[in-house]
N, C-alpha and C positions, 0 to 999 in steps of 0.2 A: 426876115432874112434867115436863111438856113443856119442852124448851129453848126459850128466846125466840129470835126470828129477826129480824134487822135488815137492811134494804136500805140500802147506802151508795152514793150516786150522785155521781160526780165524774170529772174528766178523768184519763186515764191518764198525762198529762204533769205532774200536780201532785206536790207533795212529801208529801202528808198520808196517803195511803191506808195505808201500813204502820203508822203510829201508831194509826189506827182499828182495824185488824185486830188489833194487839197488845192494845189495850184490850178489844176484844170477846172475844178468846180468854181473857183473864184473868178475865172475868165468866162464861164458859161460854155466850156468846151466839153463835149461828150467824149467818153473814153471807152476803148476796147482794151481790156487787160488780157494780154496773151502771156500765160505763165504755165509752169509745169505742175502745179498742184493748187489746191485751194489757198488763196492768199491768207497770210497770218493776221486776219482782222475779222471782227464780227460781221461786217458787211462792207460792200463797196457801192452802196447806193443803187442808182439806176444804171450803172455802167455794165457793159457786156463783158463777160469773161469767156475766153477761149482757151481750152486746155491744149497745150502743145508739148512736144518732146524735143528738147534741144539737141538730143543725139540724132534726130532726124529733121534737119532744118528745112529740106525741100517739102516734106510732108507737112511740117508745121506752117511753112509759108503758104501752102495751099489753103490750110484751114483759116489763116488770118485773111487771105485774099477773098475767101468765100463769104465773109461777114457782110451784112447789108444794114444800112448803107455803107459803102466803102469808106475807109478812113481817108482823110485829106493828107495825112502824114503819118510816118511810123518812126518811133524813137526807141532805141535800145538803151536801157538804163544800167545794164551791168554786162560783164564779159559773157555770161551764159547766153544772152539774147542777141548778140551782135550779128551773127551769121544768119539766124532766122529772120531778123528784122530786115537785113539787106536783101535777102531772097524774096521776102514778101513785098517790099517796096519795088523791087524790080518787076515782079509779076503785075503790080498795079500801075506801073509806069510813073511812080512817084520819085522825087529826088532821093538818091540813095548812094551809099558807097558800093563799089563793086564787091561781089562776094569774095573773090580771091584776095582783095585788099584787107577786108576785115578778118578773113581766115588767117592772114599773115600775122595780125596782131595777137592772135590766140596761140601762136606757135613760135617760141623764142628762137628756134633754129632758123625758121623761114624768115622771121623778122631780121635777124642778124645778116642773113644772106642778101636780102634785098637792100639793106642799108649799105652793106659792103660794095655791092654793085654800083651804087650811086655815090660812093666815097663820102658818105655821111659820117662824121666823127662818132666813134663808138669804141668800146673795148675791143682789143684783139681777142679772137675767139677760135675755138675748135669744136666740132661736133664729135662727141665721144661715144662710140658704140659700147656695149656692155663690157665692163672690165678694162676700159681704156682711159678712164678719167686721169689716172696718174701719168699716162703717156702724153695726154694733152697738156697737163700741167708742166711736164718736162719741156715740151715744145714752146710753151708760152713763157715759162719762167714764173716762179712763185713770187708773191702770193697770187692765188687765183680764186675765182668764185665759181662753184659748181651749182648748176640749176637744172631742175626738171623743165621739160619743154612747155608744158601746158598748165602748170599751176600758177597762181597769182598771189599778190599781197605778201610776198616774202616767204611763202610756204615752200619748204624744201630747199631754200637758198642758203648755202653754207660756204664760208671762206675757208680756204686751206693754205697753210703757210709752208708746207713741205710735201714731199711725195706720199709719206704715210697718211698725212692729213687728207690728201686728195682721195686716197683709197678708202679712208674711213668715211669721208663725205659721200662718196658714191654708194657705199654700202647702206648708209643711213637713208639716203634719198630713195634707193631702190626698195628698201623695206617699207618706207612710207607709201610709195606708189602701189606696191602690192596690197597694203592694208586698206587702201581706199578704192581698190578695184581698177587701177590703171595697170598698164603693161609694165612689170618691174624691169624688163629687159630693154625698154625703149632707149634710144640714144639720148644722152644728156648734153647740155651746153656747158662748156668750160670757158670762162672769160678771164682775161687779165683783170686784177683788182685795180679800180680807179680811185685814187685818193681825192680829197677835196670836199667842199660843201655840196649838199644835194638840194635840188629844188624840184617842185612839181609845177607843171604848166597846164592850165585849163583854158580851153577856148572852144569856139564854134566855127565849123567850116560851112561855107556857102559857095557852091560852085568852085571849090578848091581853094578859096581865099580864106585864110585863117584870121579870125578876130580873137585876140588873146584877152581873156577876162581876168585872169589872175596868175601871177607868179608867186608861189608860196615857198618861203624858206623852211628848212627842216633843222632847226637848231639842236634837236636831240638825236639826230641820225648817228648811228654807230658805224664803225668800220669792221664789224664782224665780231665773233664768227657767224652770228645770225643778224638779219637785217630788219629788225623790228622798227616800225615807225611809231613815233610818239607825237612830237609837236609839229604843227604846221602853222606858220604865221605869215600874214601878208599886210602891207606891201613888203616885197623883198628888200633887204638891206644891201644887196650887191650893187655895185656902181652901175650907172646908166649904160655904159658901153658893154659891160658884161651882160646886162639884161637884154640889150639889143642882140647880142650874140646868141643868147639862149633862145630868143624868139626866132632868129634866122636859122638856127640849127634845127629847131622843132619844125619849122616850115619845110626845110630840106628833107627831114624824115617823113613828114606827111606826103610830100611829093614822091619820094622814093617808094613808099608803100602803095600809093595810089588812092589814098582817102580823099573824098570829095565833099561829103555832107555830114552835118550833125556835130555833136560834141566830141572832143578829143581830150585825152589826159596823157601827159608825158611826164617822165621822170628822167632828170639829167643830173650828172655830176659835173662839177666845175673845177678841174685841176688847173694848174698854172698855164697849161697849154691851151685852155679854152674848153667850152662845154662839150660833153659827149652824151649820147643818148643811151640810157639804161633800159627804159621801157617806153612803149607807145601803145595806147589803147584807144579803140574807137567807141568810147563811152565816157560819161562824166566821171568826176572824182568819186571814189568809192565810199562805202560806209555811210555815216551821217556827216562826213566832212563838209559836204556842200552847204550845210546850214550855217557855216561860218561866213559864207559869201552872200552879200546882198548888194543890190545895184540901184542906181538912180535915186531921185529925190524921195520916191515912195518906198524905198527899201525892198524892191522886188527880189524874190528868192531866185537862186540859181535854177531851180526847176521851172519857175515861171519864165525866165529868160530863154531856157531851152525850148519850152513849149511854144512861146511866141515866135522864136526863130524858125522852128519847124513848120509852123502854120502860116508864116509870113505876116504875123500880126504886129501892130505898132508896139514899140518898146519905149519905156520911160528913160532909158539911157543905160550905158554900159559901165559908167564910172562907179566905183565902190561907194556905197552909201555911208560907210563908217571909215574914219581915217585909218584905222588898223583893226585887224581881227585875227582870230586864230582858234585852233582846236587842239586839244590833247586827246589822243586815242589811248585809253587806259589799257595797258597790256596785261596779259596773264602772267603773274610773277612765278608761278610754279604749277605743276600738274596737280589736279585734284578735283574737288567738287566745290563750286561757288556757294558760299554760305550767304554772302551779302556785302553791303557797304555800310560803313559807319562814319560819323562826323560829316555827313552831307550838308547839314545846316551850316557848319563852319566853312565848308568849301563855298557854298552859295553866298555867304556873307563877305567873301573876299572881294576887295575892290576890283572891278573890271570883269569879274565872272558873271556871265549872263544865263547860263543853263548847264545842267548836268543831266545827261540822258543815258540811263543804263540800257544795255542791249542784250544782256544775258540774264536769264531768270535764275534766282536762287535754286539750288538743287541740280544745276546743269554741270555735267563733267566738262572740264576745260583743260587745255594744254597750251604751253607757250610755243613759240616758233622754235625750230622749223617745222614741227609736226602740226601745231595748232593752226587754225584758220579764222580766228575771230579776235575781236577786242571786247573787253568787258563793258566799256561805257565810253561816252564822248563828253568832254568838258569844253565849254565854249567861253570865249572872252572877247571883249572889244576894248579899245583904248585910244588915246591920242597918238601913240606911236607904236611901232612894232615892238620896241623894247618894253613898253608898258604892258602890252599883251602877253609877251613871253613871261615877264615877271609875275603877272597874275596867274597864268597857267601853272607856273612852277610852284607858286605858293599854294594854289588849290591842290596840286598833286601831293605836296608835302603833308597836307591836312587830311587827305582822303585815306581811310583805312579799309583796305580790301581784305575780306576774310575768306580764306579758302581752306577747306578741309583736305589736307594733303593725302593724295592717293596716286602713287606712281603708276598704277595700272589703269588709271582713269581713261575712258575712251575719249578720243578726240572728237568734239562736235563738228559764225562764219566769219574789211580791212580797207587805208584810204588809198589803195593803189589802183 
């Protein structure tokens, strides 16, 4: 029987490629790695590597489509690869999302517009040309959240509580855009601030039908001025009716955008009036957060579930294999150069903690949000209840000692959004 072949499309700077290669190898699946540079690992075995340019998705799609033998499915594992993956799958007549749909998930202004047309609950918003964020804030009423259109993981997202705050937020975002090579004069998105708990929703689409794999609470989510993520815990402790409403709102957002196939990741806030969509992405949960999720009696990884779904292979089940699980994304506390971590042994000895995974090497310049774009490490836990998991993660966080050599001029170097 011919071995199945999968194309994985994603940035060489992401955290996830090794996990996908490990899952594919365990299934006997051959892999085509389509990435923008040499993957950050010593080798990728017998897998084929195709160099692509995510700024040129059609050109990149042709390169992927020219590989032989052709892949049986194509999966994008991060934001950078979603448009290229959709274009390549379209060329090969494989199940895929429409290119305009995945493009909308990469542009907050377009996403907001499509959701508004379909009356999907979301924050009230304005698209603000250069110099007009304060005008948009006046129209919406403060507090507002000012965002760049095309950055992710909370980067450049700033809450403003008054008109001067909106002007300052715009200036700071435009300075960041210029510093990283984006157009500093591009339109920004200004949204009304939505209070309430925040959740993430992860699932898989097949023919437009959404299978929800996990709803994760964010007990450490802040209300600004910046929106750093820290804790993610599942199962959600929200009541069943609210969870059903979260799922139906996510389904409405998926339909409004036009997504049809593959993994999705949503971010929703839940005020008293009901869930509203904050973000929607056509890829799995980011960073290493997916390692907190395992499924079926055999504890299959999220990557394994995604690969099996893409290739139409049998699965051992979609029910979580642990009663409760969670992850802490260790944030950057201040700008500077990472020296390292201390007291890791004490962290790992904490009841419920299962793993600690650093993702930034000592000697690397780091910066917190809103300019920064990475977390220092990921801390994982399991337990009998979500409360147990959260308590374990908080205890582990209290024991971990992050050492940073402070340097306010440190360069910004990449989150589970």
